[in-house]
C-alpha positions as CSV (number, residue, x, y, z in Angstrom):
1,M,14.1,-1.9,11.6
2,A,13.8,-2.7,15.2
3,H,11.1,0.0,15.3
4,T,9.4,-1.1,13.1
5,A,8.8,-4.3,14.8
6,Q,8.6,-3.2,18.4
7,V,5.8,-1.3,16.6
8,Y,4.0,-3.5,15.0
9,E,4.2,-6.0,18.1
10,R,2.3,-3.1,20.4
11,L,-0.2,-2.5,18.3
12,L,-0.9,-6.5,17.7
13,A,-0.9,-6.9,21.5
14,D,-3.5,-4.6,21.8
15,A,-5.2,-6.0,19.1
16,P,-8.4,-8.2,19.3
17,G,-7.9,-11.8,17.6
18,A,-4.1,-10.3,16.7
19,P,-2.5,-14.1,15.8
20,D,0.9,-15.1,17.1
21,L,3.0,-13.1,15.3
22,A,5.2,-16.7,14.9
23,V,2.7,-18.4,13.9
24,A,1.6,-15.7,11.6
25,G,5.1,-15.6,9.9
26,R,5.9,-19.2,9.5
27,A,2.5,-19.1,7.5
28,V,4.1,-16.5,5.1
29,G,7.0,-17.5,4.9
30,E,5.2,-20.9,3.7
31,R,3.4,-18.9,0.9
32,L,6.9,-18.1,-0.2
33,S,8.9,-21.0,-0.2
34,E,5.8,-21.7,-3.3
35,R,6.1,-18.7,-5.0
36,W,8.9,-16.8,-5.0
37,P,11.9,-18.7,-3.0
38,D,14.2,-16.0,-3.6
39,L,12.2,-12.8,-1.4
40,L,11.8,-15.9,0.8
41,E,15.9,-15.3,1.0
42,E,15.9,-11.6,1.1
43,I,13.6,-11.1,4.2
44,E,15.7,-13.6,6.3
45,G,19.2,-11.4,5.7
46,I,17.2,-8.4,6.9
47,A,16.1,-10.0,9.4
48,A,19.5,-11.1,10.2
49,G,21.2,-8.2,10.0
50,A,18.1,-6.1,12.3
51,Q,18.7,-9.1,14.7
52,V,15.0,-9.8,14.6
53,P,13.4,-13.0,14.9
54,V,12.7,-13.6,11.2
55,E,8.8,-14.8,11.7
56,H,8.6,-11.3,13.0
57,L,9.3,-9.5,9.7
58,L,7.6,-12.1,8.1
59,A,4.6,-11.7,10.0
60,L,5.4,-7.6,9.6
61,Q,4.8,-8.2,4.9
62,A,1.4,-9.6,6.1
63,R,0.0,-6.8,8.4
64,T,-2.6,-5.6,6.3
65,E,-3.7,-8.6,6.9
66,L,-2.7,-8.8,10.5
67,L,-4.0,-5.2,11.0
68,G,-6.2,-3.2,8.5
69,G,-6.8,0.3,9.0
70,A,-8.3,3.4,7.7
71,E,-5.5,4.5,5.7
72,C,-4.9,6.6,2.1
73,S,-6.4,8.6,-0.2
74,L,-6.1,8.6,-3.7
75,V,-5.4,11.0,-6.9
76,A,-4.5,9.1,-10.2
77,R,-5.2,10.9,-14.1
78,R,-4.6,10.5,-17.3
79,G,-3.0,13.6,-19.6
80,R,-1.3,13.8,-22.8
81,D,2.5,12.9,-21.1
82,G,1.1,9.7,-19.6
83,C,-0.6,8.9,-16.0
84,V,0.4,10.4,-12.5
85,V,-0.8,8.8,-9.3
86,A,-1.0,11.0,-6.7
87,Q,-1.7,10.1,-3.2
88,N,-1.3,10.5,1.0
89,W,0.2,7.8,3.1
90,D,-1.8,7.9,6.3
91,W,-0.8,5.2,9.4
92,H,0.2,5.3,12.3
93,P,2.6,8.3,13.3
94,D,5.3,6.4,14.9
95,V,5.9,4.3,11.6
96,V,8.6,5.4,10.0
97,P,8.7,6.2,5.9
98,L,11.0,4.7,4.0
99,V,11.9,4.9,0.6
100,W,14.6,2.5,-1.0
101,T,15.5,2.1,-4.7
102,V,17.1,-1.2,-5.6
103,E,18.6,-2.2,-8.3
104,Q,19.2,-5.5,-10.3
105,P,21.7,-6.4,-11.8
106,D,20.0,-6.8,-15.1
107,G,19.5,-2.6,-15.2
108,R,16.2,-3.3,-13.3
109,W,14.6,-1.1,-10.8
110,F,11.7,0.2,-8.6
111,S,11.6,2.9,-5.6
112,T,9.5,2.3,-2.9
113,L,8.1,4.7,-0.4
114,T,8.0,1.7,2.3
115,E,8.2,1.1,5.5
116,A,11.6,-0.5,7.1
117,G,11.9,-4.8,6.7
118,M,8.8,-4.4,4.6
119,L,9.9,-5.7,1.0
120,G,6.8,-2.7,-1.2
121,K,4.2,-0.5,-0.7
122,I,3.6,2.5,-2.8
123,G,6.4,2.7,-6.2
124,L,7.6,2.9,-9.8
125,S,9.1,0.9,-11.6
126,S,11.9,1.0,-14.7
127,A,9.3,-0.5,-16.6
128,G,7.2,2.8,-16.3
129,L,4.7,2.0,-14.1
130,G,3.4,3.9,-11.2
131,F,1.1,1.9,-8.1
132,G,-0.2,3.3,-5.6
133,L,-2.2,1.4,-2.8
134,N,-5.4,2.0,-0.5
135,F,-7.2,-0.5,2.3
136,L,-10.3,-1.4,2.1
137,R,-12.2,-3.8,4.8
138,C,-14.6,-6.9,3.3
139,S,-16.4,-9.3,5.9
140,L,-14.3,-12.6,4.0
141,D,-11.1,-10.4,4.8
142,G,-9.2,-12.8,7.5
143,G,-6.2,-15.0,8.6
144,V,-2.4,-15.3,5.9
145,R,-3.4,-17.5,3.5
146,G,-3.5,-15.2,0.6
147,V,-0.6,-13.6,-1.0
148,P,-0.2,-10.2,0.9
149,V,-0.9,-7.0,-0.3
150,H,2.3,-6.1,0.6
151,I,4.6,-8.9,-0.6
152,L,2.2,-8.5,-4.4
153,L,3.3,-5.2,-4.6
154,R,7.0,-6.5,-4.1
155,V,6.4,-8.4,-7.0
156,L,4.5,-5.7,-8.8
157,L,7.3,-3.4,-9.2
158,D,9.8,-6.4,-9.3
159,R,8.5,-8.4,-12.4
160,T,5.9,-7.0,-14.3
161,D,6.7,-5.1,-17.5
162,S,3.6,-3.2,-19.0
163,L,-0.3,-2.2,-17.3
164,D,-1.4,-5.6,-18.9
165,D,1.2,-8.0,-17.0
166,A,0.3,-6.4,-14.2
167,L,-3.4,-6.6,-14.4
168,R,-2.3,-10.4,-15.2
169,L,-0.7,-10.9,-12.1
170,L,-3.5,-9.0,-9.8
171,L,-6.4,-11.4,-11.3
172,E,-5.0,-14.0,-10.8
173,S,-3.1,-14.3,-7.1
174,P,-5.7,-15.2,-4.2
175,V,-5.8,-12.7,-1.5
176,S,-6.7,-12.9,1.9
177,A,-7.5,-9.4,3.1
178,S,-9.1,-6.4,0.8
179,S,-7.0,-3.6,-1.0
180,C,-6.9,-1.5,-4.3
181,I,-4.1,-0.9,-5.9
182,T,-3.8,1.3,-8.2
183,V,-1.3,1.0,-11.6
184,G,-0.2,3.9,-14.3
185,S,1.8,3.8,-16.8
186,E,2.6,6.1,-19.8
187,R,-0.3,3.4,-22.1
188,G,-3.3,3.5,-19.5
189,L,-4.4,4.0,-15.7
190,L,-6.1,1.4,-13.5
191,A,-7.3,0.3,-10.1
192,A,-7.8,-3.4,-9.2
193,E,-9.9,-4.6,-6.0
194,V,-8.2,-7.6,-4.9
195,S,-10.3,-8.9,-2.3
196,P,-10.9,-13.2,-0.7
197,G,-13.8,-13.4,-3.6
198,G,-11.8,-12.4,-6.7
199,C,-10.6,-8.6,-7.9
200,R,-12.5,-6.3,-9.8
201,L,-11.9,-3.4,-11.4
202,V,-13.1,0.2,-11.4
203,P,-12.8,2.0,-15.3
204,P,-11.8,5.9,-15.0
205,L,-14.6,8.2,-15.6
206,D,-13.4,10.8,-17.6
207,G,-9.3,9.7,-17.5
208,R,-9.7,10.1,-13.6
209,L,-9.1,7.9,-10.5
210,L,-10.4,8.6,-7.2
211,H,-10.1,6.3,-3.6
212,T,-9.8,5.8,-0.3
213,N,-11.0,3.0,1.3
214,H,-14.5,1.5,0.9
215,F,-15.2,0.0,-2.5
216,L,-16.7,1.1,-5.6
217,A,-17.0,-1.6,-7.5
218,G,-18.5,-3.5,-5.3
219,P,-16.4,-7.0,-3.3
220,P,-17.0,-9.7,-5.4
221,A,-18.2,-12.0,-2.2
222,G,-19.3,-10.9,1.3
223,E,-20.1,-7.3,2.0
224,D,-17.8,-4.0,2.6
225,L,-17.0,-3.6,5.8
226,E,-15.5,0.2,5.7
227,A,-18.2,1.8,3.9
228,A,-20.6,0.2,7.0
229,E,-18.7,1.6,9.8
230,D,-16.5,4.0,9.0
231,P,-17.8,7.2,7.3
232,S,-14.4,9.2,7.0
233,T,-13.9,7.9,3.5
234,F,-17.2,8.8,2.2
235,A,-16.0,12.4,3.9
236,R,-12.5,12.1,2.0
237,L,-13.8,10.4,-1.8
238,Q,-15.4,14.1,-1.4
239,E,-13.7,16.3,-0.3
240,L,-11.0,14.9,-3.9
241,G,-14.3,15.0,-5.9
242,R,-14.6,18.8,-5.4
243,S,-11.2,19.8,-5.5
244,E,-8.6,16.6,-6.1
245,S,-6.3,18.5,-3.5
246,L,-3.9,16.1,-1.1
247,T,-3.1,19.2,1.4
248,S,-6.1,21.5,2.6
249,H,-5.5,20.8,6.7
250,A,-9.4,22.3,7.1
251,G,-10.5,18.6,5.5
252,P,-10.1,14.7,6.0
253,V,-7.2,14.1,3.7
254,C,-4.6,15.5,5.4
255,R,-4.5,13.8,8.0
256,H,-2.8,15.1,11.4
257,V,-2.4,13.3,14.9
258,S,-5.3,13.7,17.6
259,A,-4.7,14.2,21.0
260,D,-7.6,12.5,22.5
261,V,-8.2,9.0,19.8
262,P,-6.6,6.2,21.9
263,W,-2.8,5.1,21.2
264,P,-4.2,1.8,19.2
265,D,-5.2,4.4,17.0
266,L,-3.6,7.1,16.5
267,R,-3.3,8.0,12.4
268,A,-2.1,10.8,10.9
269,T,-1.0,11.5,6.7
270,L,3.2,10.1,6.6
271,A,3.9,11.4,3.4
272,S,2.1,11.9,0.5
273,V,4.3,10.8,-2.7
274,V,3.5,12.0,-7.0
275,I,5.0,9.7,-9.4
276,E,4.8,10.2,-12.9
277,P,6.0,6.7,-14.7
278,A,6.5,8.2,-18.1
279,R,9.0,11.1,-17.4
280,P,10.5,8.9,-15.1
281,R,9.3,10.8,-12.1
282,M,9.2,10.2,-8.1
283,R,8.3,12.7,-5.5
284,L,6.9,13.0,-2.0
285,T,6.5,15.2,1.7
286,D,8.2,14.4,4.5
287,G,4.4,14.6,6.9
288,P,1.8,16.2,5.9
289,P,1.4,17.6,3.1
290,C,0.0,20.9,4.0
291,E,3.2,20.9,6.5
292,S,6.3,19.9,3.4
293,S,6.8,20.3,0.6
294,L,7.6,17.8,-2.2
295,R,10.8,17.0,-3.1
296,E,12.9,15.2,-5.6
297,V,13.5,11.2,-4.8
298,P,16.7,9.5,-6.9
299,L,16.6,7.4,-9.3
300,P,18.3,5.8,-11.0
């Protein structure tokens, strides 16, 4: 946890116009106290155990809102045995992935691939729902006035019981940073592009969803900045369309550290994850999938 905090403190220090962590953290705490005070208590407990300032840990829940950066390629498909949601998680190589499984007293559970101190990200729940995440970027993004994307994912994992429940939460939750959240279940598949202007759905095409880091449905308001400024998102989507493969070292989907890139801009595939909600089953790699085999995540 302390290592994660140090990485983000350094990244934010190098980011132009980045807000003060304590100020951002207090704003996130206010949002949580209004809607999910138990999650605020959980973050306070983690911060105390890790001996890091609670405001800093609260701010890290909003790292998408504060820091952005092109990441992640996703393939989801609907089949006879339910949906499969698979993606590569691309982010700064100094961030250490963590698989965290939480069992609740009522028998509910979820398992998430996230970062130390983060309450949720990509994952699978006992409700038979699997979740994927792609960063998006819109001209209206900014600040922490909305529900942080990582908090939204935790609530989806922990507190939704069906595809309809998940969609309802996505439609009613205001955000201040754009992302695409893909949800798969035994009965269906959807991708919701959330942004400050609202939420739009991307329907599967022939039972298949592919996503990288630009809007496919278009933002309801504002402009798609990633599409305008980073063509790599289109190259990765084209590669997925050709092969649906997340493992090719030769292409842009499985990413590796480049020695000629400045430290703040380093990106690599930290893990590849395959989620089968109906079984239920979750597998992942330790590092880029071209160099590591999928391993099973033990589930309750």
